[in-house]
N, C-alpha and C positions, 0 to 999 in steps of 0.2 A: 406723777402721782395719779392714782386711779381711784375709782369709786367702789372697789371691792367691798369696803366696809361702809360705803355710803349708798343709801337707796336713791332711786331716781327722784327727780324733782316732783314728778306727778305723785309718787308715793308720799313724799313729804307733805304735799298740799292736802292730802286726804286724811292726814292724822289730826286728831283733836289736839289743839295747842294746849300745852301746860303752862303753868305760871312762869313768867319770864325769869331766867336765871341771870345773876350778875355775871359780868365778864370773868372775874376770878373763879366763880363757881363753875362756869361753863368750860373755860380753857385751862384753868389752873394757874395759881400765882407764879409758879416757876416759869411757865410759858410766857406770861406777861412781862415778868422782870427780865428774863434772858433775851426775849425778842426786842425789848426796849434798849437794853444795854448793847446788844449785838449790832444795832444799826448805827450807833453813835460814831464808831471809828471811821466808817465810810463818809460820814458828814464832815469829819475833820480833815480828810485827806486833801481836798482841792485847795483850800486856803492854806493848809499846812505845807503842801508842796510849793505853792506860790511864794510864801514867806521864806521857806527853806532855800529855794533857788535864789531868790532876790538877796537874802541875807548872806548867802555864800559868795556874793560878789559877782554873780553871773547876770544880774540885771533883771528888772521887772519884766522886760519884754520876753526873755526866755522863760521866766516864771509863768507868765500868762500862756505861753505856748505849751508849757508842761501841763497846765490846768486844762487847756483845750484837748491835749492828748488824752488826759484822763477821761474827759467827757466823751470823746470819740470811742475810746476803749470800752467805756460803760455802755454806750449805745449799741456797740457791736456785740458785747458779751452778754448783756442782759437777756436777750431772747435765747441764747445758747444755754445760759445757766437755768432759765426757767424750763426749757425743754428737757434738760438733763435731770432736773428735779422731778418732773413728771415721769421720766423714764426709769430712773434709778432710786428715787426717793431723796429727801433733803439731806440726810446725814452725810453720805459720801461726798455730795456736791459741796456742802458747806465746808467740810474738812479740807477737801482738795483746793477749793477756791481760796480759803484762808491761807493755806500753805503757799500757794502761788502768789497771792497778794503780798504776803510778808517777804517772800523772795524778791518780788519786784521792788518793794520799798528799800530793801537792803542793796539791791542793784543800783537804785537811784543814788544812794549814799556812796557806793563804790565809784560810779562813773563821775560824780561831781568832785570827789576827792582826788581823782586821777586825771582831771582835765580832759576827759574823753570828748569825742565829737558830739555835737549837738544832737545828731540823729539818735545816738545811743541813749541819751537822757530821755528824749521824747518816746523812744520805743519802750523803755522801762516804765515811763509814766503811763503809756497806753496799756501795758500789761497790768499795772496796778488797777486801772479802771475796769478792764475786761474781767478781772478776777473778783470784782465786787460780788460777794455771795448772795446779794439780793434778799437780805433777811426780811425786809418789809413785804416783799412779794410772797415769800414763803409763809409768813405769818398770816397774810390775807387768805392764801389758799387753805391754810389750816382752819381758819374760821369758817370758810365756805364748806369744807368737808364736815366739820362738827355740826353745822346747821342742817346740812342735807341728811346726815346720818340720824340726827335726833328730831328732824322735822320742826326746827325752830327758825323760821324765816326772820323773826324779829331779831335773832342773834346776829345775822349778817348786817342788818341796818345799824345796830349799835356798835358792832365790832369794827366795821369799816369807818365809821365816824371816829372811833378811838384811834384807829391806825393812822388816819390822816393827822390827828392831833399829835400822835407819837412821832410821826415824821417831822412835823413842824418843830417839835421840841428839839429833835436832833439838828434841824437846820439852824436853830438859834444857839443851842449849847455847843455844837461841834465847832463852828468857826470861831466862836469866842474862846473856847478852850485851846484851839490850835494857835490862835494869835497870842494868847497869854504864854503858852509853852515856849514859843520862839522868842518872845520878848524877855521872858524871865531866865530861860536856860541857854539861849543861843540856838543856832540852826541845827547843829549836829546832835546835841543831847535831846533836843525837841523831837527830832526824827526818830531817835531810839525810843523815846517815850511813846510816840505814835505807833511804832511797831509793837511795843508792849501792849498798848490799848487794843490793837487789832487781835493779838493773840488771846488776851484775856476776855475781851468782850465777845468776839465771834467764837472763841473757844468755849465760853460759857453756854452760848446758844447751841453749839454742837454737842456739848455734854448733856444738855436737856434733851436734844433729839435722840441721843443714845439711850437715856433712861426711859424715854417715852416711845421708843421705836416700835413697840408691839402694837400701838394703837394707830399708827399711820397707815393709810391705805397702801397696798402693794400692787405693783403692776402685774397684770395678767397678759399672757402672750396673745397678740392679736390673731384672729382667725384669718387664714390665708385667703386673700382675695377680698377681704372686707375692708372697704375704704370709707365707710360712713358709720363706723361704730364708735365715733367720738375720739378717734386717735388722730384725726386731721382737724386743724383749726381753720374755721371759716372766718375770714377777716372782714367780710361785709358788715355783720352787725357790730363790729368793733371799731369801725371807722369813726363814728360820732364820739364814743368815749375817748378814743385816741386823740381826736381833735381837741376835746376838752382838756386832756392832759397836756397836749402841746401848747394850748393857750395859757394854761397855768404856768408852765415852764417859761414861756416867752415873757409873761408878765413879771415873774420874779427876776429873770435874768436882766430884763430891761430896767426894772426898778432899781436893782442893786447897782448897775452900771451908771444909771442916771443920777442916783443919789451920790455916788462916789464922785462924779464929775462936778456936781453942784457944790458939794461941800469942799472939794479941793479948791474950787474957784473962790469960795468964801473964806477959806482958811479955817474951816470947822470940820476937819477930817474925822475928829473924834465922834461926831454926831451921826456919821454914816451908818454904823452898826446899830446904834440905838433906834434911829428912825426906821431902818430896814427891818429890825426886829418887830416893829409894830405890824408889819405885813404878816409875819409869821404868827403873831398873837391873834390877829384877826382871823386868819385861816383856821387856827386851832379852835377858836371860839365857835366859828360857823360849823365846823365839822362835828363838834361835840353837841351843839344845839340840834343840828339836823338829825343826829343819831338818836335823839330822844323824842323826836316828833314822828308819830306813826304816819300821819297824813299831812302833807303840805303841798297839795297839787301833784301833778305828774312830775316825773324826772325831767321831762323836757321843759316844763315851766321853771323848775328850780335852776336848771342849767342856764336858761335865758336870763333869769334874775341875776345869777352869778356873773354872766357876761356883762350885763348892764352895770353891776357894781364895779367890776374891774375897769370898765370904760370910764365911769364917773371918777374913780380914784385916780386913774392915769391922767385924765384931763385936769383934775385938780393939781396934781404934781407938776404938770406942764406950765401952770401959772407961776411956778417958782415961789411958793409961799415960804414963810419962816419955818423955824424948826417945829413949832407946835402945829401949824397948819399942815406941814408935810407929814407929821406923824399921824394926824387925823386922816389925811388922804390915803396914806399907806395902810391904815387900819381898814378903811372901806375897801381898798383894793384887795387886802388879804381876806376879808369876809367873802368877797366875790370869788376869789381863787379857791378858798376852802369849799364853798358851795359847788363850784365846778368839779373839783377833784373828788369829793365824796360821792357826788351824784354819778360821775363818770365811772368810778369804781363799782358802784352799785349796779349800773347797767351791765358792765363788763362781767361781773360775777354771775349775773342772771343768765347771760347768754353763753357763758363758757361751758364747754363739755366737761363733765366731771373728771375725765382723765387729764385735762389740760388747763386746770385752773391756774397753776403756777406760771405756765407759759403765757396765759392771758394777762395776768398781773404784771409779768415782766415786760410785755409789749407796752403797757401803759407807762411803766417806769422808763422805758426807752424813749417814748414820746415826750415824757416830762424832761428828761435829760437833753434831748435834742432841742426842745423849746427853750431851755435855759441858755444853751449855747447860742442859738439863733438870736434870742432876744438881747443877750449881752453883746454879741457881735454887731447887731444892727444899731443898738444904742451907742456903742463905742464909735461907730462910723458917723453918727449924727451929733456927737457930743460937742462939736465945734460951736453949735448953738444949743445952749443948755436946755431950753424948752423943747427942742426937737428930740432930745435924748429920751423923752418919755412917749414919743409917738409909737414906737413898737409895742409898748404896754397897752396903749389905747387900741391898736390894731388887734392885740391879743383879746381884748374884750369883745371886739366885733367877731373874732374867730369863735369865741365862746358862744355867742348868739347863733352863729351858723351851726355850731355843734348841736344846739338845742333844736334847730330846724331838722337836722339829720336824725335826731332821736325821735322826733314826732313822726317823720315820714318813713324812716327806715327800721324802726324797732317794732318787734311784734308785740301785740297787746298781751298783757298778763296782769294778774292780780297783784303781782309784786311791783308793778310799775309805779305804784303809789306808796311803796313802803318807805 
């Protein structure tokens, strides 16, 4: 996506700011609704496939491998999807990705019903992950273009906070819905319903993109020999935001795995989802609160505080408290994670070239997914000692603090640094 309809950031800064618009007024209610609904199917897929494979008699181990394949596919596919959106616009990319993802889910159903080789199942799962249409990244790039076009920098701050909260809602609702589907309907009908959700949810977002296609920026042909016109992505200013996203993913992946191990040992498996949801709630609260605070120190200070909160929450969980204590620690960890994530996205949006906003957001999504996989794997390896299972989450807090140092030393100064 390009900035043909979006003025430069310098032009935006020179405009006299008008009264703040609400998010529905700025982006439109159809955009908010379809972008929210469109990201929920992807949040259902990992747990849905895990339970589908396990309930089909293939074992939890193979189900976990399928989830890992989805994560690897997403990590590989997200930058490609983001770059494709920047090149051809969101509508064709979302439509094609949804079609490929649905085909991948149907292929999973086919290979499991025919007792195909394990590699075939894992390949299909990887395709499902790679074809994630990255609705959240597209939505963030949309807000960025609206803000630049209209000269409303406050819109970015509020919108990115909302987007993190919307992601957290998906992370809470999606797995719960997937688990209920498999428990109530059985594995095969549940997978068919998941396919239907993908078609309807992501299809609704694609339908919105079709009706609103005239207002999206269009790509212009690059000038021959021009290599610094905003068509190449400089990764150096994105290292710190990507570290922040990696830390958030590692914290969530480690916490989920650690809570699963603790509650399995205590015979209270039903509490795992409830306690883990507190982390999502804390993250959503932090993102919404930060989005309404015009100034709360620099982004580096916010990220440092977020890293400290993650560290404190993880250390608290490592003491193996009861259910209420674990919920409180998870809430603190979630507040820190939300602070890290919304601040990291804010810095990434600020340094992203107008033509490559979707690519930039997809890179952070990739770091987030890789962090979840790394945190879950590390905690699983350490779960022989329950307290040690939360060490990776504590290290994620330290990584967040390191990201703050990177923001302070590597980011260019700007008035938007305190937005």
